[in-house]
VOBA-261215 format. One line per field, with one value per residue (C-alpha): residue in three letters; x negated, y, z negated. Coordinates in pm, whole numbers, always signed. Example, Ala and Ser with C-alpha at 12.3 -4.5 7.8 and 13.67 -1.06 7.14 Angstrom:
// residues 2
res (Ala,Ser)
x (-1230,-1367)
y (-450,-106)
z (-780,-714)
***
This chain:
// residues 452
res (Met,Leu,Lys,Glu,Leu,His,Leu,Arg,Lys,Val,Gly,Pro,Cys,Asp,Glu,Leu,Asp,Leu,Gln,Leu,Met,Pro,Arg,Leu,Asn,Leu,Ile,Thr,Gly,Asp,Asn,Gly,Leu,Gly,Lys,Ser,Phe,Leu,Leu,Asp,Ile,Ala,Trp,Trp,Ala,Met,Thr,Arg,Gln,Trp,Pro,Arg,Ala,Leu,Asn,Lys,Glu,Leu,Val,Ser,Gly,Tyr,Val,Ala,Arg,Pro,Gln,Ser,Ala,Lys,Glu,Gly,Ser,Ile,Glu,Phe,Val,Val,Glu,Gly,Lys,Ala,Asn,Lys,Glu,Val,Arg,Tyr,Lys,Ser,Thr,Phe,Ser,Ala,Arg,Asp,Glu,Ser,Trp,Thr,Gly,Lys,Ala,Gly,Arg,Pro,His,Asn,Pro,Gly,Leu,Val,Leu,Tyr,Ala,Met,Ala,Asp,Gly,Gly,Phe,Ala,Val,Trp,Asp,Pro,Ala,Arg,Asn,Tyr,Trp,Lys,Lys,Val,Gly,Gly,Gln,Asp,Val,Gln,Asp,Arg,Val,Pro,Ala,Tyr,Val,Phe,Ser,Pro,Arg,Asp,Val,Trp,Asp,Gly,Leu,Gln,Asp,Pro,Glu,Arg,Gly,Gln,Leu,Cys,Asn,Gly,Leu,Leu,Ser,Asp,Trp,Ala,Gly,Trp,Gln,Lys,Glu,Gly,Gly,Ala,Pro,Phe,Glu,Gln,Leu,Cys,Ala,Val,Leu,Ala,Thr,Leu,Ser,Glu,Ser,Asn,Ser,Glu,Pro,Leu,Lys,Pro,Gly,Pro,Leu,Thr,Arg,Ile,Ser,Leu,Asp,Asp,Ala,Arg,Asp,Ile,Pro,Thr,Leu,Glu,Thr,Pro,Tyr,Gly,Lys,Ala,Val,Pro,Val,Leu,His,Ala,Ser,Ser,Gly,Val,Arg,Arg,Ile,Ile,Ala,Leu,Ala,Tyr,Leu,Leu,Val,Trp,Ser,Trp,Gln,Glu,His,Val,Lys,Ala,Cys,Ala,Leu,Ile,Glu,Glu,Gln,Thr,Thr,Gln,Gln,Val,Val,Phe,Leu,Ile,Asp,Glu,Ile,Glu,Ala,His,Leu,His,Pro,Arg,Trp,Gln,Arg,Ala,Ile,Val,Ser,Ala,Leu,Leu,Asn,Val,Thr,Gln,Ala,Leu,Ala,Arg,Asp,Ala,Arg,Val,Gln,Leu,Val,Val,Ala,Thr,His,Ser,Pro,Leu,Val,Met,Ala,Ser,Ala,Glu,Pro,Arg,Phe,Asp,Ala,Gln,Leu,Asp,Ala,Trp,Phe,Asp,Leu,Asp,Leu,Val,Ser,Gly,Ser,Pro,Ala,Arg,Glu,Pro,Gln,Val,Arg,Leu,Ala,Gln,Arg,Pro,Phe,Glu,Arg,Leu,Gly,Asp,Val,Ser,Arg,Trp,Leu,Val,Ser,Glu,Ala,Phe,Asp,Leu,Pro,Ser,Pro,Arg,Ser,Arg,Glu,Ala,Glu,Val,Leu,Ile,Glu,Gln,Ala,Glu,Thr,Leu,Val,Asp,Glu,Glu,Asp,Ala,Ser,Ala,Gln,Glu,Ala,Gln,Glu,Leu,Thr,Gln,Lys,Leu,Glu,Gly,Val,Leu,Gly,Gly,Ile,Asp,Pro,Phe,Trp,Ser,Arg,Trp,Arg,Phe,Ala,Gly,Ala,Gln,Arg,Gly,Trp,Trp,Thr,Leu,Pro,Glu,Pro,Gly,Gln,Pro,Val,Ser,Lys,Pro,Ala,Ala,Arg,Lys,Arg,Thr,Arg,Thr)
x (+9719,+9778,+9609,+9610,+9782,+9684,+9870,+9777,+10020,+10211,+10583,+10781,+10490,+10187,+9993,+10092,+9885,+10015,+9829,+10011,+10021,+9953,+10304,+10620,+10638,+10976,+11038,+11340,+11444,+11725,+11813,+11571,+11277,+11069,+11122,+11163,+10887,+10650,+10729,+10663,+10325,+10247,+10325,+10102,+9819,+9805,+9874,+9771,+10101,+10420,+10727,+10912,+10601,+10632,+11011,+11205,+11534,+11462,+11623,+11348,+10976,+10860,+10502,+10457,+10349,+10165,+10270,+9938,+9712,+9409,+9491,+9692,+9535,+9630,+9387,+9439,+9265,+9345,+9226,+9184,+8995,+8757,+8899,+8711,+8832,+8819,+8890,+9010,+9084,+9273,+9344,+9599,+9514,+9783,+9677,+9700,+9989,+9817,+9621,+9251,+8979,+8709,+8729,+8799,+9049,+9247,+9125,+9303,+9560,+9721,+10076,+10277,+10658,+10880,+11259,+11410,+11735,+11919,+11852,+11535,+11231,+10858,+10590,+10211,+10040,+9662,+9653,+9850,+9810,+9447,+9208,+8952,+8580,+8477,+8112,+8070,+8363,+8705,+8970,+9344,+9460,+9716,+10063,+10006,+10291,+10638,+10894,+11262,+11559,+11872,+11991,+11653,+11674,+11981,+11928,+11549,+11249,+11107,+10793,+10789,+10444,+10428,+10786,+10981,+10812,+11090,+11408,+11611,+11819,+12104,+11888,+11621,+11869,+12067,+11749,+11608,+11938,+11954,+11595,+11649,+11281,+11077,+11188,+11554,+11476,+11290,+11576,+11825,+11600,+11549,+11923,+11998,+11741,+11867,+12231,+12447,+12481,+12416,+12789,+12835,+12517,+12466,+12483,+12468,+12775,+12814,+12726,+13023,+13135,+13317,+13433,+13499,+13264,+12980,+12771,+12565,+12587,+12651,+12539,+12801,+12807,+13018,+13250,+13387,+13735,+13631,+13594,+13284,+13251,+13032,+12742,+12849,+13170,+12997,+13013,+12747,+12596,+12573,+12430,+12161,+12060,+12061,+11856,+11600,+11600,+11552,+11271,+11086,+11096,+11019,+10724,+10570,+10631,+10471,+10180,+10115,+10123,+9892,+9643,+9637,+9561,+9273,+9155,+9179,+9343,+9675,+9664,+9599,+9804,+10158,+10283,+10661,+10802,+11179,+11387,+11715,+11693,+12055,+12201,+12557,+12523,+12785,+12672,+12635,+12390,+12207,+12108,+11960,+11785,+11447,+11371,+11505,+11274,+10975,+11056,+11119,+10805,+10589,+10750,+10680,+10323,+10233,+9864,+9903,+9942,+10266,+10306,+10653,+10711,+11082,+11276,+11615,+11914,+12064,+12066,+12148,+11826,+11631,+11810,+11752,+11375,+11368,+11322,+11028,+10861,+10500,+10308,+9987,+10133,+10422,+10499,+10789,+10746,+11002,+11036,+11184,+11259,+11077,+11171,+10888,+10824,+11068,+10835,+10804,+11052,+11114,+10853,+10881,+10671,+10592,+10538,+10469,+10723,+10680,+10919,+11149,+11402,+11726,+11961,+12302,+12298,+12483,+12172,+11978,+12225,+12129,+11757,+11487,+11547,+11887,+11919,+12297,+12422,+12657,+12771,+13130,+13313,+13229,+13577,+13530,+13186,+13326,+13604,+13367,+13142,+13448,+13537,+13187,+13197,+13540,+13416,+13150,+13391,+13491,+13835,+13934,+14295,+14462,+14680,+14373,+14237,+14566,+14584,+14227,+14308,+14588,+14348,+14091,+14352,+14384,+14018,+13891,+13971,+14126,+13812,+13565,+13322,+13380,+13726,+13585,+13354,+13635,+13878,+13617,+13517,+13883,+13954,+13660,+13798,+14145,+14313,+14453,+14404,+14256,+14468,+14448,+14199,+14334,+14565,+14495,+14312,+14467,+14391,+14747,+14729,+14590,+14885,+15143,+15015,+15224,+15093,+15024)
y (-3369,-3740,-3841,-4221,-4507,-4873,-5154,-5523,-5778,-5499,-5443,-5590,-5575,-5803,-5515,-5150,-4861,-4504,-4211,-3903,-3568,-3237,-3083,-3293,-3673,-3838,-4199,-4397,-4760,-4983,-5027,-5249,-5214,-4995,-4622,-4535,-4780,-4595,-4264,-4420,-4546,-4202,-4037,-4286,-4239,-3866,-3869,-4219,-4239,-4442,-4225,-4470,-4536,-4172,-4158,-4471,-4300,-4342,-4629,-4629,-4558,-4882,-5011,-5183,-5546,-5712,-6040,-6178,-6017,-6173,-6039,-5724,-5380,-5014,-4790,-4424,-4108,-3778,-3434,-3182,-2861,-2730,-2989,-3260,-3614,-3899,-4264,-4477,-4850,-5015,-5379,-5525,-5677,-5932,-5958,-5581,-5533,-5227,-5108,-5060,-4890,-4632,-4487,-4121,-3857,-3866,-3645,-3308,-3310,-2980,-2943,-3265,-3266,-3574,-3547,-3891,-4008,-4038,-3676,-3743,-3524,-3544,-3275,-3308,-2975,-2946,-2662,-2841,-3217,-3237,-3427,-3245,-3302,-3389,-3477,-3550,-3792,-3753,-3743,-3719,-3529,-3321,-3425,-3686,-3542,-3393,-3663,-3570,-3802,-3653,-3549,-3395,-3167,-3001,-3026,-3008,-3240,-3340,-3531,-3729,-3593,-3255,-3135,-2933,-2944,-2780,-2602,-2736,-2576,-2452,-2279,-2143,-2012,-1831,-1688,-1577,-1414,-1219,-1100,-1011,-1055,-1227,-1586,-1496,-1306,-1611,-1841,-1621,-1616,-1994,-2060,-1833,-2010,-2356,-2260,-2439,-2124,-1751,-1686,-1893,-1840,-1994,-1683,-1677,-1535,-1410,-1636,-1796,-2026,-2348,-2458,-2331,-2601,-2520,-2216,-2221,-1952,-2154,-2026,-1993,-1973,-1736,-1917,-1818,-1806,-1533,-1726,-1801,-2174,-2305,-2505,-2800,-2814,-2785,-3062,-3333,-3173,-2829,-2975,-3153,-2827,-2607,-2869,-2864,-2483,-2464,-2720,-2557,-2222,-2371,-2575,-2280,-2032,-2266,-2332,-1960,-1901,-2195,-2074,-1733,-1892,-2103,-1819,-2013,-1942,-2104,-2424,-2420,-2734,-2852,-3205,-3254,-3610,-3624,-3943,-3929,-3560,-3562,-3710,-3577,-3307,-3212,-3261,-2883,-2888,-3197,-3030,-2729,-2881,-2979,-2632,-2473,-2674,-2602,-2231,-2223,-2412,-2202,-1884,-1978,-2090,-1829,-1915,-2293,-2562,-2755,-3125,-3283,-3660,-3722,-4050,-4028,-4226,-3929,-3882,-3515,-3474,-3624,-3402,-3095,-3155,-3124,-2743,-2743,-3075,-3038,-3357,-3189,-3134,-3377,-3750,-3996,-4342,-4622,-4939,-5234,-5600,-5786,-6142,-6391,-6723,-7011,-7129,-6787,-6560,-6206,-5950,-5583,-5360,-4989,-4813,-4453,-4368,-4101,-3822,-3732,-3452,-3642,-3344,-3497,-3641,-3954,-4043,-4060,-4323,-4557,-4472,-4681,-4476,-4635,-4918,-4902,-5061,-4763,-4454,-4590,-4791,-5158,-5250,-5044,-5191,-5548,-5468,-5290,-5596,-5808,-5569,-5586,-5966,-5974,-5766,-6030,-6325,-6436,-6573,-6285,-6178,-5839,-5948,-6011,-5670,-5499,-5670,-5565,-5209,-5193,-5303,-5047,-4772,-4850,-4782,-4538,-4171,-4055,-3871,-4148,-4184,-4560,-4511,-4386,-4688,-4925,-4778,-4792,-5149,-5258,-5095,-5280,-5608,-5528,-5514,-5165,-4875,-4536,-4218,-4033,-3744,-3435,-3637,-3637,-3937,-4052,-4343,-4487,-4523,-4873,-4978,-4892,-5149,-5458,-5753,-6079)
z (-9609,-9561,-9235,-9232,-9414,-9368,-9545,-9544,-9688,-9861,-9806,-9516,-9267,-9270,-9117,-9092,-8959,-8970,-8814,-8940,-8762,-8941,-8928,-8875,-8900,-8840,-8951,-8828,-8872,-8991,-9358,-9545,-9307,-9537,-9475,-9846,-9931,-9696,-9867,-10209,-10081,-9935,-10269,-10452,-10200,-10270,-10644,-10760,-10949,-10892,-10955,-11180,-11389,-11500,-11535,-11630,-11542,-11170,-10979,-10714,-10688,-10851,-10829,-10492,-10523,-10233,-10076,-10197,-10458,-10289,-9942,-10012,-9980,-9942,-9757,-9677,-9564,-9737,-9633,-9911,-9975,-9705,-9462,-9648,-9571,-9819,-9737,-10025,-10043,-10326,-10409,-10650,-10985,-11060,-11423,-11480,-11234,-11093,-10791,-10850,-10652,-10698,-11047,-11106,-11015,-10689,-10408,-10410,-10125,-10224,-10351,-10297,-10313,-10286,-10248,-10301,-10144,-10478,-10576,-10776,-10715,-10782,-10783,-10796,-10848,-10800,-11055,-11327,-11270,-11162,-11389,-11603,-11627,-11983,-12040,-11671,-11671,-11505,-11777,-11710,-12015,-11827,-11714,-11436,-11227,-11270,-11187,-11214,-11223,-11060,-11406,-11496,-11191,-11340,-11716,-11746,-11771,-12109,-12204,-12532,-12620,-12447,-12492,-12235,-11895,-11694,-11803,-11511,-11240,-11457,-11717,-11482,-11225,-11496,-11649,-11314,-11222,-11549,-11506,-11140,-11059,-10789,-10868,-10819,-10499,-10371,-10468,-10280,-9973,-9979,-10022,-9726,-9507,-9601,-9542,-9291,-9080,-9091,-9101,-9420,-9628,-9970,-10187,-10568,-10742,-11100,-11390,-11561,-11843,-11755,-12101,-12453,-12576,-12335,-12431,-12110,-11844,-11528,-11184,-10913,-10535,-10330,-10088,-9745,-9900,-10146,-10471,-10678,-10749,-11035,-10892,-11109,-10904,-10567,-10308,-10288,-9978,-10137,-10458,-10256,-10086,-10394,-10582,-10299,-10301,-10678,-10690,-10402,-10579,-10923,-10790,-10610,-10895,-11149,-10913,-10869,-11247,-11314,-11053,-11218,-11557,-11425,-11201,-10875,-10540,-10458,-10256,-9884,-9818,-9895,-9822,-9840,-9836,-9781,-9789,-9595,-9531,-9409,-9731,-9789,-9522,-9263,-8898,-8856,-9145,-9025,-8702,-8885,-9187,-9034,-8899,-9217,-9444,-9221,-9231,-9607,-9708,-9479,-9612,-9976,-9915,-9656,-9629,-9657,-9394,-9436,-9353,-9355,-9362,-9309,-9317,-9145,-9020,-8839,-8459,-8524,-8722,-8432,-8179,-8398,-8385,-8005,-7981,-8225,-8152,-8038,-7957,-8077,-8423,-8464,-8431,-8440,-8594,-8570,-8778,-8589,-8654,-8376,-8281,-8322,-8155,-8222,-8498,-8663,-8836,-8705,-8811,-8910,-8687,-8701,-8369,-8279,-8009,-7744,-7837,-7547,-7542,-7488,-7521,-7588,-7941,-7821,-7623,-7948,-8073,-7788,-7807,-7974,-8288,-8361,-8103,-8056,-7732,-7687,-7881,-7901,-8165,-8200,-8078,-7762,-7713,-7720,-7473,-7234,-7236,-7151,-6868,-6722,-6740,-6573,-6280,-6211,-6224,-5874,-5971,-6206,-6141,-6133,-6425,-6641,-6541,-6628,-6968,-7043,-6933,-7190,-7463,-7352,-7372,-7742,-7818,-7551,-7508,-7183,-7071,-7153,-6859,-6856,-6697,-6366,-6340,-6433,-6176,-5902,-5987,-5998,-5662,-5507,-5642,-5505,-5844,-5772,-5534,-5614,-5575,-5245,-5224,-5398,-5624,-5998,-6135,-6460,-6684,-6678,-6297,-6335,-6549,-6281,-6032,-5966,-6157,-5972)
***
């Protein structure tokens, strides 16, 4: 488990301190404030590897450079086997372009999974990637980690020296389905759990061929309209989910096999980093994905503790966490751009926010998570500000109010709650009169008044 992360002069913040909780950690913030960067740092802290250093096909996951090599540092606390905590501090060597610290293997944090926003994926397995002891020295002669580009997820991962590391989704799925064993049963169960709804589950269909020139057996998915669609033709949202499902099953299956070979028990801890968990997903899916991933990971690793660190832009993801959020196990962190003094530029700050159950998802839009002035369109927002200003102007005329009402009608729905406030305020100013009790109140009523 990753328990603490402390950055000095690294990334957008001069100082950043993160105290993670053991189950669910939600990270929000505007674009460019460092959510993905934090996940990259978290991955490095637990594995001592930068994703792109292991796979040049990635477009993210580069080595983090500090603002100043003399002042920059990364410090973290990891909890591994037997609840043992290790604190590690690293500084940057500008000459070597690398982070240095105490020599030796990284502390074992358990199985670490990292789903990147672009569809890439990384796995660190304590049974397969851990360093060996040779003559009393730590030697990393195994694969440092399994880092997949989006293409590698589907077609397989190769190493120039070691050969084929993973067959990929298309080949493994087809092979598992033909064998009909435990891996395919797990895949079916994971797909069902990660589905948008129980009424429309992701269910494998028969294998198929998609071209005369392609000899591969391609997996398919059953659809609600009764046809089996090749996974290569699935939507972006479905492809994101089935890739997650496959890699969860593949990572756990390979971990179990490796543990059997080295005669050790499977890991007691799983850390899952997920960047933009809602990527490509329909709103119905967004409000189910957090609970689904918690359930799936806990179901695969039945005896292990599962820690999720999730970066999101979605108010539906935040609202979906409400039923399961427990302040003893979970936390919400928010990155904000804070205005400085006139002599200083704005600064990025990370704050742990108290998690409140806001109910209506529109309330999350105007919360500290997303900082919108209102859940409406920008055009409606501007006109409502003009209306509120007009109400406060002593010499505002009924004609001005009527003209503004016509503009508002072009951007606001007829049942928007603003209309009742606007009618009442206009009646108080004498711009129009309200209907008599028992008469219907309709938005066009304001337009029928005589203009002055």
